[in-house]
N, C-alpha and C positions, 0 to 999 in steps of 0.2 A: 327028356323033352324040356325040362326047366333050365338045364344048364346053358343051352345057347341063349336063352332069353336073359339069364343072369349075366352071361358074358357080354351080350349086347348092351345091357344096362351099364356095366362097369366101363365098357369101351366108350359109351356115349358120355360118361361123366368126365373122363380124363381129358379130352380135348377142351371141354368147357372150362376146366380149371386152368389149364395152361394158357388160354387166350385172355382171361380176365385178370390174372395176377399182375402183369406189367402195367395194365391200365390203372389198377388200384394204387400202385406205387408211384405213379407219375401224375395222377389226377390233381394232387394238392399243389403241384407246381403251377397249374393253370388257375388256381383259386385267386380272385381279385383281392381278397382280404390278406392273403399271404404276401402278394405283391406290395400292398400298402404298408404292411409291417416291416418288410425288408427295406423298402425305400425310406421309411421313417428312421430306421436304425442307421442307414447310411448317412442320411442328412444330419442326424444327431452326432454321429462320429465326426463328420467333417466340421460341423459347427464347434464341437468341443475342441478339435485340433486347432482351429483358428483362434478361438477364445483363449486357449491355453498359451498362445504366443503373444497375446495382447496384454497390456497393463491392466491391472484390476481397476474397474471403473471408479472406485472410491479413492483412488490415488490422484492427487493433484500435483503436477510437476511444473515448477517454474523453469522454463527452458533457458538456454544460454542467451538467446537473443533478447528475451523479455527481461532477463536479469541485467544484461548490459544496458538496456533501454532505461530501466529505473535508475541505474547508476548515473547514466548520462543526464537524465532530467535533474537529478540532484546536483551534479557538478555544474551544470549550466546555470542553475539558480543560485548556488552558493559559491561558485568559483573554486571548489575543491572537491576531492573525493570523500564519500561518506566514511565515517569511522565504523568500527565493528557494530556498535550499538545502533547507530543510525541505519546501517545496512540491514540489520535484523528487523528494525521497525518498518523499513521500506518493503522488505520481503513479506512481512506479516500483513501489511496493508494489501499487497497484491493477492496473497492467499485469501484474505477476508473477502475481497471483491470477487475472486474466482468462485469461492464456495457459495456466495450469495447469488452469483449468476447461475450456478448449477441448480441451486434450490429454487430460484425463480423460474427456470425452465421446467423443473419438475412440477411446479404449480401451474404451468401453462401461461405465465405472465408475459411471454414473448409474442403471443398471438396478436396479429394486427399491429405490430410495433415495428417502425422502420429503423430507428436508432437502437437496435436490439440490446446490445450489451449494457450500455450505460443505463438505459431505462429499466431493464430487467433488474439490475443491481439495485437501483433506486426503489423500484416497486417491492422487491423482496425485503429490503431494509424497512420500508414502511409497514409491510405486513408483520414483520418481526417486532417493530416498535409498537404496533397497535396493541400488543398484549402486555406491554410494560407499563407499570404504574409507579411514578416517582413519589416517594413519601413526602408528606407536607413539610417536614423540616422544622424542628423546634429551634428556639432562639439560641440556646446554648450551642447546638451543632453548627448553625449558620454563622454565629459569631466566631467560633473556633476556626471555621473555614476561612472567614474574612481575615483573621490574623495570620493564617498560614499563607494566604494569597495577597498580603498587604501591598506588595509592590504594584499590583494591578490598580490599586485605588489611591495610593499616596501620590501627591503632586511631586514629581521628581526634581532634583536640582537641575537647573538649566544654565546654558552659557550662550553669550552673544559672541560670535566668532567671525573674523575676516580672514580670507586666504587670498594672497596675491599669487596668481598662477603664471609661471614662466613657460614659454613655449619649449618644445622639445623635451630632452631629458637632462636638466641641469644637474651639476654636481652639488654636494653639500657646501663646498667652498663658494660656488657661484651664488647659491641661495643665501648664504650667510652675508656675502658682500651686498647683495640686493636688499636684504632686510636692514642692514646698517645704513645704506643709502636712503631708504625710506624713512628711517628714524631721524636722519640728519636733514631731511627735506631736500636732498640733492637730486639733480636730474641724472638719469642713467639712460644709456643707449638701449638697454633691454626693455622691451615692452611686454607687460603682463596683463592678464585679465584679473577681475576681482570677483570672488565668490563670497556671498553674504549668508551667514547662518544666524538667524535670529531666534533666540529661545530654544536652542537645540538641547534635548535631554542629554546630560553628561554621560549617561549610561550607553548612549548610542555611538559615542566618539570612538570607542575601542573597535567597534564593528567596522566603522568607516575608515579609520586611519591606523589602527593597530593598538595593542595594549600599551606598549612603551610610549607611544605618542600621547595617549590619553593620560598616562601617569605624569609625564613631563608637563603637559598642557595645564594640569590642575595646579601647578606651582608657578606658572608664568605671571609676570607683572602685567597688570591691566594697562591697556593703551600703548603698548610697545610691540614693535615687530620682532619676531624671533624666527630663527631657522630651526626646524625640527625634522628629524628623519621619520618617515612613515612607512607603512608596508608597501606603498607604491612609489617611494622615493622621497627626497627632501621637499619640505613645504615651507613657505614663508607665511607665518601665522601672527595674527594680532587678536588678543582677547579684549573685548570692549566691555564686558560685564558678566557678572555671575548672579544667579538668583537661587537662594537656598530652597530646598524642598520643604513641603508641608505635609505632615501626617494626616491621613484621612480619618474621619470619625464615623464609626459604625452607625450611630444614630442618624446621621445625615444621609446615609446611603442604604438604609435597611432594605427597602423594596428592591433596589437594583441588585444588591448583594444576594438577596433571596432568589431572584430570578437567575442570576449567574450560577448559584449553587444548584438550582434545579436543572439547569441546562447541563452542568457538569455531571450531575448524578445520572441524567438520562444518557449522556454520552458513555459513561462507565457501564451502565446497565446494558446498553446496546452492544458495547464491545464484548461484555461477558456473554451475551446471548449469541453473538456471532462465533465466539470461541467455543461455546457449547455445541453449535452446529458443526464446527470444525472437528469435533471428536469423532464424527462419522467418517472422516477422511484421513488418508495418509498424505502428509504434506512433504514434498521433497523438492530440492533444487537440483537441476541436472548436474551430475558429476559429484553430488554429495550424498551422504547417507540420509535415508528418509527419517522423518521425525513425527 
């Protein structure tokens, strides 16, 4: 009598188990938490894949166009290409400005600013400088700096100079004949302009006319016209006077020298601080190894 009942009990349990097992195995697929975790993992994987193909954010790259631009600015101003040392200095200045710009952006200094880059660099530099303190500077230190920088304070030798400018591109022979005619007081068919240099520092002559021109000019007889070759072609020149230089006295310039020394020290400290910031970054020029 009990067996049919037991049989019915077993039979009743078997269908129940077979219906609920698939539901248990698939219920987690409909769980919102599982959906969130899977979606997050996918987003993370995509983000990582994109980031792995991008340059590390602490790397600063001077691109080809920017590098060409700083070379052009130099050559336009100086009339020649920068040498290796000058190019390195130009590139370092660009890196300094770029890392200051990035640091300024990190500090939020670009907010509400229209001329963003230049102003952010300026603001970041001011923030950096506000933490710097220039030492007072004892007399021995400042005097030693004065001696080292004496050319800034000495009164330089000067020269009074006339230049007769011929039109076109005259040859050295034509300029020599023209100078001889001027010395003889003769009338010539060539008409030239006159340029007057009064009290020009002798040290600047080489920059304007060339080193060989400056060396020869220093030996010219005063008051007489001469034909000299220069970096831009032959010139008709007359030296009208020379004034010797005068050495400066530290005692007469103490306060001015102290201020100049403080300004220089602040500049050096500011540069060191920017370089220290640069340690956070990898600096590289496009096409060259990072440094």
